[in-house]
Structure formats: structure tokens, C-alpha cells
C-alpha positions in Angstrom: 178.3 -82.5 -103.1 181.9 -83.4 -102.5 183.0 -86.5 -104.3 185.4 -87.6 -101.6 182.8 -87.0 -98.9 180.2 -89.0 -100.8 182.7 -91.7 -101.6 183.7 -92.1 -97.9 180.0 -92.2 -96.8 179.2 -94.9 -99.3 182.2 -96.9 -98.4 181.4 -96.7 -94.7 177.8 -97.7 -95.4 178.8 -100.8 -97.3 181.5 -101.8 -94.8 178.9 -101.7 -92.0 176.6 -104.0 -93.9 177.5 -107.4 -92.4 177.1 -110.7 -94.2 178.5 -114.1 -93.3 181.0 -115.5 -95.8 181.2 -118.9 -94.2 181.1 -121.8 -96.8 177.7 -123.0 -95.4 176.0 -120.2 -97.5 174.1 -118.4 -94.8 172.8 -121.2 -92.6 172.4 -119.9 -89.0 173.8 -116.5 -90.0 171.5 -114.1 -88.1 174.0 -112.4 -85.8 176.8 -110.8 -87.7 179.8 -109.8 -85.6 182.7 -107.4 -86.2 185.4 -110.0 -86.7 189.1 -109.3 -86.4 191.2 -110.3 -89.4 194.2 -109.7 -87.1 193.4 -111.3 -83.8 192.7 -108.8 -81.0 193.6 -111.2 -78.1 196.5 -112.9 -79.8 198.3 -110.9 -82.4 197.3 -107.3 -81.5 198.0 -107.9 -77.8 201.6 -108.6 -78.7 202.2 -105.1 -80.0 199.5 -102.9 -78.4 200.5 -100.1 -76.1 197.8 -98.6 -73.8 195.3 -100.5 -76.0 196.4 -98.8 -79.2 198.4 -99.6 -82.3 199.5 -97.7 -85.4 198.1 -98.3 -88.9 199.2 -96.5 -92.1 196.2 -94.5 -93.2 195.6 -94.5 -96.9 192.1 -92.8 -96.9 191.5 -90.5 -99.9 191.0 -87.4 -97.7 194.4 -88.0 -96.0 196.2 -88.8 -99.3 194.9 -85.6 -100.8 196.4 -83.6 -98.0 199.7 -85.3 -98.1 200.4 -85.6 -101.8 199.6 -89.3 -101.8 201.8 -90.2 -98.8 200.1 -92.5 -96.3 200.4 -91.4 -92.6 200.4 -93.5 -89.4 197.2 -93.3 -87.4 196.7 -94.4 -83.8 193.7 -96.8 -83.5 192.3 -98.8 -80.6 192.7 -102.6 -80.8 188.9 -103.0 -80.6 188.6 -101.2 -84.0 191.9 -102.4 -85.6 191.5 -104.7 -88.6 187.8 -105.6 -88.2 185.3 -106.5 -90.8 181.6 -107.6 -90.6 182.2 -110.8 -92.6 181.0 -113.6 -90.3 178.1 -114.4 -88.0 178.9 -115.1 -84.3 178.1 -118.8 -84.7 180.4 -119.5 -87.6 183.1 -117.2 -86.4 183.3 -119.0 -83.1 182.9 -122.5 -84.5 185.2 -122.3 -87.5 188.1 -120.3 -86.1 188.2 -121.9 -82.6 191.5 -123.9 -83.5 193.3 -120.6 -84.1 191.5 -118.2 -81.8 191.8 -120.4 -78.7 195.2 -122.1 -79.4 198.6 -120.9 -80.5 199.9 -121.7 -84.0 201.7 -125.1 -84.0 202.0 -124.7 -87.1 200.0 -127.3 -89.0 197.9 -127.4 -92.2 194.6 -127.1 -90.4 195.5 -123.9 -88.6 197.3 -122.4 -91.6 194.2 -123.1 -93.7 192.0 -121.3 -91.3 194.2 -118.2 -91.1 194.4 -118.2 -94.9 190.6 -118.4 -95.1 190.2 -115.5 -92.8 192.7 -113.5 -95.0 190.8 -114.4 -98.1 187.3 -113.6 -96.6 188.5 -110.2 -95.4 189.8 -109.3 -98.8 186.7 -110.7 -100.5 184.6 -108.5 -98.2 186.7 -105.4 -98.9 186.8 -106.0 -102.7 183.1 -106.6 -103.0 182.4 -103.4 -101.2 184.9 -101.5 -103.4 183.1 -102.7 -106.5 179.7 -101.7 -105.2 180.9 -98.2 -104.2 182.8 -97.6 -107.5 179.7 -98.7 -109.5 177.6 -96.1 -107.6 180.2 -93.3 -107.9 181.4 -93.6 -111.5 178.9 -91.1 -112.7 179.2 -88.6 -109.8 178.3 -85.1 -111.0 181.6 -83.6 -109.6 183.7 -85.7 -111.9 185.0 -84.5 -115.3 185.4 -86.8 -118.3 189.0 -87.9 -117.5 188.1 -88.6 -113.8 185.1 -90.6 -114.9 187.3 -92.6 -117.2 189.8 -93.2 -114.4 187.0 -94.4 -112.1 185.6 -96.7 -114.7 189.0 -98.2 -115.2 189.4 -98.7 -111.5 186.0 -100.4 -111.4 187.0 -102.7 -114.2 190.2 -103.6 -112.3 188.4 -104.2 -109.0 185.8 -106.3 -110.7 188.5 -108.6 -112.2 190.1 -108.9 -108.8 186.8 -109.7 -107.2 186.1 -112.4 -109.7 189.5 -113.9 -109.0 188.7 -113.9 -105.3 185.4 -115.7 -106.0 187.3 -118.4 -107.9 189.8 -118.9 -105.1 187.1 -118.8 -102.4 185.3 -121.7 -104.1 188.5 -123.8 -103.7 188.9 -122.8 -100.1 185.2 -123.4 -99.3 185.2 -126.9 -100.8 188.4 -127.9 -99.0 187.4 -126.6 -95.6 183.9 -128.0 -95.9 185.3 -131.5 -96.4 188.2 -131.0 -93.9 190.8 -131.5 -96.7 193.4 -129.4 -94.9 196.2 -131.3 -96.8 195.2 -129.4 -99.9 196.9 -126.3 -98.4 200.7 -125.6 -98.5 202.4 -123.3 -96.0 205.8 -122.0 -95.0 206.1 -120.5 -91.5 209.0 -118.6 -89.9 208.9 -118.7 -86.2 210.5 -116.2 -83.7 210.8 -115.8 -80.0 211.9 -112.1 -80.4 209.7 -109.2 -79.4 207.4 -108.5 -82.3 206.5 -105.0 -83.5 204.4 -105.8 -86.6 201.3 -107.9 -87.2 199.5 -108.3 -90.5 197.0 -110.4 -92.6 196.7 -110.2 -96.3 196.9 -111.9 -99.7 198.6 -111.4 -103.0 198.6 -112.5 -106.7 202.4 -112.8 -106.8 203.7 -111.2 -110.0 207.4 -111.2 -109.3 209.5 -113.2 -106.9 212.3 -112.2 -104.4 214.9 -112.3 -107.2 212.9 -110.1 -109.6 211.8 -112.9 -111.9 208.3 -112.8 -113.3 205.8 -115.4 -112.0 202.6 -114.4 -113.7 201.2 -111.5 -115.8 198.6 -109.6 -113.7 197.3 -108.0 -116.8 196.2 -111.4 -118.3 193.0 -112.6 -116.7 192.3 -115.1 -119.5 192.7 -117.8 -116.8 192.7 -117.5 -113.0 195.8 -116.1 -111.4 197.5 -117.9 -108.6 197.0 -116.5 -105.1 199.0 -116.6 -101.8 197.9 -115.5 -98.4 200.2 -114.3 -95.6 199.7 -113.6 -91.9 201.4 -113.3 -88.5 200.2 -115.4 -85.6 201.0 -116.1 -81.9 202.9 -119.3 -81.1 203.4 -120.9 -77.7 206.6 -118.9 -77.0 206.6 -116.2 -79.6 205.1 -115.5 -83.0 205.3 -116.6 -86.6 205.1 -115.1 -90.1 203.4 -117.6 -92.5 202.7 -117.9 -96.2 199.8 -120.2 -97.1 198.0 -121.1 -100.3 195.7 -123.8 -101.8 197.5 -126.4 -104.0 195.6 -125.0 -107.0 198.0 -122.1 -106.9 201.2 -124.1 -106.7 202.4 -123.0 -110.1 203.3 -119.5 -108.9 203.4 -119.9 -105.1 206.0 -122.6 -104.9 208.7 -120.7 -107.0 207.8 -117.6 -105.0 208.7 -119.3 -101.7 211.7 -121.0 -103.3 213.0 -117.6 -104.5 212.9 -116.4 -100.9 214.8 -119.5 -99.7 217.4 -118.9 -102.5 218.0 -115.3 -101.4 218.5 -116.3 -97.8 220.9 -119.1 -98.9 222.9 -116.4 -100.6 223.1 -114.1 -97.6 219.9 -112.1 -97.6 218.4 -111.6 -94.1 215.0 -113.2 -93.9 213.9 -110.4 -91.5 214.8 -107.7 -94.2 213.0 -109.7 -96.9 209.8 -110.2 -94.9 209.6 -106.6 -93.7 210.2 -105.4 -97.3 207.4 -107.7 -98.4 205.1 -106.6 -95.6 205.2 -102.9 -96.4 205.2 -103.5 -100.2 202.3 -105.9 -100.4 200.0 -105.5 -97.4 197.7 -102.7 -96.3 196.0 -104.7 -93.5 198.6 -104.4 -90.8 199.3 -102.9 -87.4 202.5 -102.0 -85.7 203.8 -101.0 -82.3 203.6 -97.2 -81.7 206.9 -96.8 -79.9 208.7 -98.8 -82.7 207.5 -96.5 -85.4 208.2 -93.4 -83.3 211.8 -94.5 -82.7 212.6 -94.9 -86.4 214.6 -92.2 -88.1 213.3 -89.7 -90.6 215.0 -91.5 -93.5 213.9 -94.9 -92.4 210.3 -93.7 -92.1 210.5 -92.3 -95.6 211.8 -95.6 -97.0 208.8 -97.4 -95.4 206.3 -94.8 -96.6 207.7 -95.0 -100.2 206.9 -98.8 -100.0 203.4 -98.0 -99.1 203.0 -95.5 -101.9 203.5 -98.4 -104.3 200.3 -99.9 -103.0 198.1 -96.8 -103.0 199.2 -94.7 -105.9 197.7 -95.8 -109.2 200.0 -93.7 -111.4 203.3 -95.2 -110.1 204.4 -98.4 -111.9 205.6 -101.2 -109.7 209.1 -102.3 -110.8 209.6 -106.1 -111.2 212.4 -106.0 -108.7 210.4 -104.4 -105.9 211.0 -107.3 -103.6 214.8 -107.5 -104.2 216.1 -104.6 -102.1 214.8 -102.0 -99.6 214.0 -101.7 -95.9 217.2 -103.3 -94.8 218.2 -103.2 -91.1 214.9 -101.9 -89.9 213.5 -105.1 -88.3 215.3 -106.0 -85.1 213.5 -109.3 -84.5 215.0 -112.6 -85.5 213.4 -115.9 -86.9 214.9 -119.0 -85.4 213.0 -121.8 -87.1 211.1 -122.5 -90.4 208.4 -125.1 -90.9 207.2 -125.9 -94.4 205.1 -128.4 -96.3 207.4 -128.1 -99.3 210.1 -130.6 -100.0 213.4 -129.1 -98.8 215.3 -131.1 -101.5 213.2 -129.6 -104.4 
């Protein structure tokens, strides 16, 4: 039996097992749907060409063929960024304010986008833990490979427990409609958009290279930030959102971005650098990628390698430089719940 083949079959099987992650804990959850973590009708429609987008493919079989370098893959918008994490009733009911209306932005909408980011990652991480648990003793693995897989399982398990902690905060806030417990900063653009994404991060370093929290220390919960793009009434927005329980790391993270911009950094460069350094759940316009030069594509792919290669250490200044002058869109406005005089 092939380890990679068995791994992919197990992962596909778990990903197809739907369950509703709504905070009501399974009430009326008998019709699981394939939910888009990046909206098909809103976000993906802004960048789709002939009904398709590109994603960077980090599947094990692809990485084995390319020496660990992710490759762009054309996918239909019906299959892009979907996960079986909600039933039809709760998906329609809970996310109506963001699926049927453009981003304003406001705390209610930002919280819903953030919750969708969190639930998608929760779904993915829970599946990864289950698959690694079942594959750690695969007969094809030698001792060192088994040790590596067990270490990976340990890391994923810690990450999943962290997501459980944060989901409990999100669940309680949304259940009581306490949208004011969420903070956000949103950059709005009327330019043509080529990239859409949805994800989350335990921020370890900020945009100046300063340490925020030690990802190797799980003695207490790590702070978490979500990020997403969303359609507005006349364009689109790139938004960071987090629950107030993560203020300790998230506020200085956003403040460091503001500081870089105040000292001449282009916000477009910083956000594109962040996108390809920190997010694997993204989609981008096919013609945009195809027009990029060879060196530019290499720079982007090297950013992605940081995410998928376990043996390459991530430097603390990974958000300070890189991917300059690639994004040709512009952000005209910023909206934030943070005090601008802080």
C-alpha cells in the first residue's frame, strides 16, 4: 500500500463527512451542505474567469513531484474553498447578513466572516488530527518517518485544542449577539481585485519583526486573528478581525502594520506579503498569475513554501519585506474599531 495514496484517501473520506459547527450544537442539523469559506457569488465572482480560479496546490503528491514547491491549479468556483461544516438551515440563517449584503463594514458582519474563517479551519484541523492518528503506524513508514508523523500529530492536536478554545468564545458571543466583543480593521478598495482569501493565524511576529507570542509555548491559550476579503457596495475589502480575548497580541499586530505604512510601506505590498506567507485558503485570478514574470512567481512560491515545508524555519522578520510591487490594486479607505490615537 502507498502511504501517500492511503493518506489522501483517508483525508478525502474525512473531508466528505459533514457536520454542522453552528453554536447551537446540532439542533436542526440534518442537511449538511458544501459551504463556501470564500463566497462563490460574492468574492469568487470578482476574480473568476470562465467560471474558474487558480489555487496553489500543496497536496503531498504534487509536492513530492516538485521538490516541495506548490503549483497553481485551475479549479471551478463550485469547488473552490468549500467545506462540509454547516447544515443548510444554519448556513442560510446565520450568514444571511454577509451572503446577501455587501460588507459595510460593521462588527456584526466582521464577526460572521471571522466565525466562518474559524469554523473552516476547525473543520480542516479536526480532520487532519483524525487522519494523522490513523496513519502514524502505517506499515510503509520507517522509524524516523513514524517519529515525524507523531510529532506532526502532536502539533496539530495542540492547534486543534487552541481552535476549540477560541471557538467557545466565538460561539458564546454570537449566541448572545454580542458583536461588540469583536474588533476589526478593514481596508477598502474600488480597484479591480485579483486575490480572494479567508484564514486565521496565531500571530507570532508583527510587521516590524517584533515577537508577539511564542508559538512553542501552549501553557496558556495563544491569541488568534482571522482575516478575509469581502465584496463591498463598490469594490472589495481586506479585513482583520478577532475576539477581544485576543487583544494582547492582535492589537499590536495591527498597530505594527499602521506604523509601517506611516513610515512609507505600501499597504498593498504588506497585505500581499501577508496573504502568501500566512494563508493557504485563497483563490486568485488566472490571467493575473499568468502575466507575472518568472522571478515574481518564484518570490510568491517561496512564500508559500514557508507554510507547507516543515523543515524550513520561519524567520521572525518574514512579514517585513518581500513581494513588493506585485499588487496593482489600491486601498482608499480604512475602517477600524481601534482608537486611532492609541
